[in-house]
C-alpha positions as CSV (number, residue, x, y, z in Angstrom):
1,M,0.0,0.0,0.0
2,T,1.0,3.6,-0.5
3,E,1.1,6.6,1.9
4,F,-2.5,7.1,0.8
5,D,-3.6,3.8,2.4
6,M,-7.1,4.2,3.9
7,S,-7.7,0.6,4.9
8,H,-8.1,1.5,8.6
9,K,-10.5,4.4,8.0
10,I,-14.3,4.8,8.2
11,A,-15.4,7.5,5.8
12,M,-18.7,9.4,5.2
13,V,-19.1,11.2,1.9
14,T,-21.9,13.7,1.6
15,G,-23.2,14.9,-1.7
16,A,-22.2,11.4,-3.0
17,S,-25.0,11.0,-5.6
18,S,-23.0,12.8,-8.3
19,G,-19.9,14.9,-9.1
20,F,-17.1,15.3,-6.6
21,G,-18.8,13.3,-3.9
22,A,-19.2,10.2,-6.1
23,H,-15.6,10.5,-7.2
24,F,-14.2,10.8,-3.7
25,A,-16.3,7.8,-2.5
26,K,-14.8,5.6,-5.2
27,V,-11.3,7.0,-4.4
28,L,-11.7,6.2,-0.7
29,A,-13.1,2.7,-1.3
30,A,-10.4,1.8,-3.8
31,R,-7.8,2.5,-1.0
32,G,-9.5,0.3,1.5
33,S,-11.8,2.6,3.5
34,K,-15.3,1.5,4.5
35,V,-17.4,4.2,2.9
36,V,-20.8,5.6,3.8
37,V,-22.3,7.4,0.8
38,A,-24.9,10.0,1.8
39,A,-27.2,12.2,-0.2
40,R,-30.9,12.8,-0.8
41,R,-31.1,10.8,-4.0
42,I,-31.0,7.3,-2.6
43,D,-31.4,5.6,-6.0
44,R,-28.2,7.1,-7.2
45,L,-26.4,6.1,-4.0
46,K,-27.5,2.5,-4.4
47,A,-26.0,2.4,-7.9
48,L,-22.8,3.9,-6.6
49,V,-22.6,1.3,-3.8
50,N,-23.1,-1.5,-6.4
51,E,-20.2,-0.1,-8.5
52,I,-17.9,0.1,-5.4
53,N,-18.8,-3.4,-4.2
54,E,-18.3,-4.8,-7.7
55,C,-14.8,-3.4,-7.7
56,G,-14.0,-5.0,-4.3
57,G,-14.8,-2.1,-2.0
58,E,-17.2,-1.8,0.8
59,A,-19.9,0.9,0.9
60,L,-23.3,1.7,2.5
61,A,-25.9,4.1,1.1
62,I,-27.7,6.4,3.6
63,A,-30.3,9.1,2.8
64,L,-29.2,12.5,4.1
65,D,-30.5,16.0,4.0
66,V,-27.6,18.3,5.2
67,T,-30.1,21.1,6.0
68,N,-31.9,18.9,8.5
69,K,-30.2,18.3,11.9
70,R,-32.2,15.2,12.7
71,S,-31.3,13.7,9.3
72,I,-27.7,14.3,10.0
73,A,-27.7,12.7,13.4
74,E,-29.6,9.6,12.0
75,A,-27.1,9.3,9.2
76,F,-24.2,9.1,11.6
77,D,-26.1,6.7,13.9
78,Q,-26.6,4.4,10.9
79,A,-22.9,4.7,9.9
80,E,-21.8,3.8,13.4
81,A,-24.1,0.9,13.6
82,A,-22.7,-0.5,10.4
83,Y,-19.0,0.3,10.7
84,G,-18.1,2.3,13.8
85,V,-17.2,6.0,14.4
86,V,-16.6,8.0,11.2
87,D,-13.1,9.3,11.2
88,V,-13.0,10.8,7.7
89,L,-15.6,13.2,6.5
90,S,-15.8,14.3,2.9
91,N,-18.2,17.3,3.0
92,N,-19.5,17.9,-0.5
93,A,-23.2,18.6,-0.6
94,G,-23.9,21.9,-2.4
95,V,-26.1,23.7,-4.9
96,A,-25.3,26.4,-7.5
97,E,-27.9,28.8,-8.8
98,M,-26.6,31.7,-10.9
99,K,-28.6,34.9,-10.3
100,M,-27.7,38.6,-10.4
101,A,-28.0,40.0,-6.9
102,L,-30.9,42.4,-7.7
103,K,-32.9,39.5,-9.3
104,S,-32.5,37.1,-6.4
105,D,-34.7,36.9,-3.4
106,E,-34.6,35.7,0.2
107,A,-35.7,32.2,-0.7
108,H,-32.8,31.9,-3.2
109,W,-30.3,33.2,-0.7
110,D,-31.5,30.9,2.1
111,H,-31.4,27.8,-0.2
112,V,-27.8,28.4,-1.2
113,I,-26.5,29.4,2.1
114,N,-28.3,26.8,4.1
115,T,-27.1,24.0,1.9
116,N,-23.5,25.2,1.0
117,L,-22.5,26.8,4.3
118,K,-24.9,25.9,7.2
119,G,-25.2,22.3,6.0
120,V,-21.4,21.9,5.8
121,W,-21.1,23.4,9.3
122,M,-23.7,21.1,10.8
123,V,-22.3,17.9,9.3
124,A,-18.7,18.8,10.3
125,N,-19.8,19.6,13.8
126,E,-21.7,16.3,14.2
127,A,-18.6,14.4,12.9
128,A,-16.2,16.2,15.2
129,R,-18.5,15.8,18.2
130,R,-18.6,12.0,17.7
131,M,-14.9,11.7,17.1
132,S,-14.2,13.7,20.2
133,S,-16.6,11.6,22.3
134,A,-14.9,8.4,21.1
135,G,-11.5,9.8,21.9
136,I,-10.2,9.5,18.3
137,G,-8.9,12.0,15.8
138,G,-9.9,12.3,12.2
139,S,-9.9,14.4,9.1
140,I,-12.6,16.6,7.6
141,V,-12.3,17.8,4.0
142,N,-14.8,20.5,3.1
143,T,-15.3,21.1,-0.6
144,A,-15.2,24.8,-1.2
145,S,-14.4,26.4,-4.6
146,I,-12.0,28.9,-6.2
147,M,-15.1,31.1,-6.2
148,G,-14.8,31.3,-2.5
149,M,-11.4,33.0,-3.2
150,R,-12.5,35.1,-6.2
151,V,-15.9,36.4,-7.4
152,L,-17.8,36.2,-10.6
153,P,-20.9,38.3,-11.5
154,G,-24.2,36.6,-11.0
155,N,-22.8,34.3,-8.3
156,V,-23.0,36.4,-5.1
157,S,-24.8,33.8,-3.0
158,Y,-22.6,30.9,-4.2
159,C,-19.3,32.9,-3.8
160,T,-20.4,34.0,-0.4
161,S,-21.3,30.5,0.7
162,K,-17.9,29.1,-0.5
163,A,-15.9,31.9,1.1
164,G,-17.8,31.1,4.3
165,V,-16.7,27.5,4.0
166,I,-13.1,28.5,3.7
167,H,-13.1,30.7,6.7
168,M,-15.2,28.2,8.7
169,T,-12.7,25.5,7.8
170,K,-9.8,27.6,9.2
171,G,-11.8,28.4,12.4
172,L,-12.7,24.8,13.0
173,A,-9.1,23.7,12.3
174,L,-7.8,26.0,15.0
175,E,-10.4,24.9,17.5
176,W,-10.1,21.2,17.0
177,A,-6.3,20.8,16.4
178,R,-5.7,19.7,20.0
179,K,-8.4,17.0,19.5
180,N,-6.3,15.7,16.6
181,I,-9.1,16.5,14.2
182,R,-7.9,18.2,11.1
183,V,-10.1,20.4,8.9
184,N,-9.1,21.4,5.4
185,A,-10.9,22.8,2.4
186,L,-10.4,21.6,-1.2
187,C,-11.1,24.4,-3.7
188,P,-11.7,23.0,-7.2
189,G,-11.7,25.2,-10.3
190,Y,-13.9,24.3,-13.2
191,F,-14.7,20.6,-13.5
192,V,-17.4,19.0,-15.5
193,T,-20.1,18.0,-12.9
194,E,-23.8,17.8,-12.9
195,M,-24.0,21.4,-11.8
196,S,-21.6,22.7,-14.5
197,E,-21.8,20.4,-17.5
198,N,-24.6,22.3,-19.4
199,H,-22.8,25.6,-19.2
200,L,-19.3,24.2,-20.0
201,A,-20.7,22.4,-23.1
202,T,-21.8,25.7,-24.7
203,P,-19.6,27.6,-27.0
204,E,-19.3,30.3,-24.4
205,G,-18.3,27.8,-21.7
206,K,-15.7,26.2,-24.0
207,A,-14.3,29.6,-24.9
208,Y,-14.1,30.5,-21.2
209,L,-12.0,27.4,-20.4
210,A,-9.8,27.8,-23.5
211,A,-8.9,31.3,-22.2
212,S,-7.9,30.0,-18.7
213,P,-4.2,29.4,-17.9
214,A,-4.4,25.6,-18.4
215,R,-6.7,26.0,-21.4
216,R,-9.0,23.3,-20.1
217,G,-11.2,22.3,-17.3
218,G,-10.2,19.8,-14.7
219,D,-10.5,16.0,-15.0
220,M,-11.8,14.2,-11.9
221,G,-8.5,12.4,-11.6
222,D,-6.8,15.8,-11.0
223,L,-8.5,15.9,-7.7
224,T,-7.6,12.4,-6.4
225,A,-4.1,13.1,-5.0
226,P,-4.9,16.5,-3.5
227,F,-8.0,15.0,-1.8
228,L,-6.1,12.1,-0.5
229,L,-3.4,14.3,0.9
230,L,-6.0,16.1,3.0
231,A,-8.0,13.0,3.9
232,S,-5.3,10.5,4.7
233,D,-2.6,10.3,7.4
234,A,-0.1,11.4,4.7
235,G,-1.3,14.9,5.5
236,A,-1.1,14.5,9.2
237,F,0.5,18.0,9.7
238,V,-1.6,19.7,7.1
239,N,-4.4,21.6,8.8
240,G,-6.6,24.6,8.1
241,I,-5.6,25.1,4.5
242,A,-7.7,26.0,1.4
243,L,-6.1,24.1,-1.4
244,P,-6.9,25.3,-5.0
245,V,-6.9,22.6,-7.7
246,D,-7.6,24.7,-10.7
247,G,-4.6,24.9,-13.1
248,A,-3.8,28.4,-11.8
249,H,-7.2,29.7,-12.9
250,S,-7.7,31.6,-9.6
251,L,-4.5,33.6,-10.3
252,A,-5.8,34.8,-13.7
253,N,-8.7,36.8,-15.0
254,M,-12.0,35.0,-14.1
């Protein structure tokens, strides 16, 4: 095994029904972790579990609404009953709705902030509380975005939520370091996911990526090693960082 061996880990992956979450779940399982995949769309989770199990991994599907405190607690209860205390959390659940600020309303704002920021905070807190009660350390990897570091027009709510995730990550890392609980943020650039594929497939989207420093969007495999660094014991002294994985896009015009 490599320094990214996860065979002794119990992981929960939120937002696992598609995109980053589904990829990270397969990455963790391939390296030996028992993986709890959690999201609202249980049918997609079951398909993911079947894929993981067919490849020799071990996974369990659990329905989870990250905006509902009871749903979060029940998900962790089910994870513990099946595998034990979760010591790796991949916190991915999120939504993106492009709207100019003056055309958005309170319902839009609440939907984005409650899912992308409050939901991430509630899941991270539940995970850390249980790790602490069990007397074990662990790793929490929050999926933020380069749009938490930079802003684009028409994305005020999304950029605000992801900037909040980055600062929250740093605050939690500082508070929980003595509990041996690391908290880091992964900040992807433009990757083809369910949320972005329609836009990136348009002529405008293709031109936008072609004008970026790397002249392309990211491939899911580009996230594998950065994610594992933050999630595994290989990054045991890496805590409280926001790691861009974007081909230098966040350093250029956006």
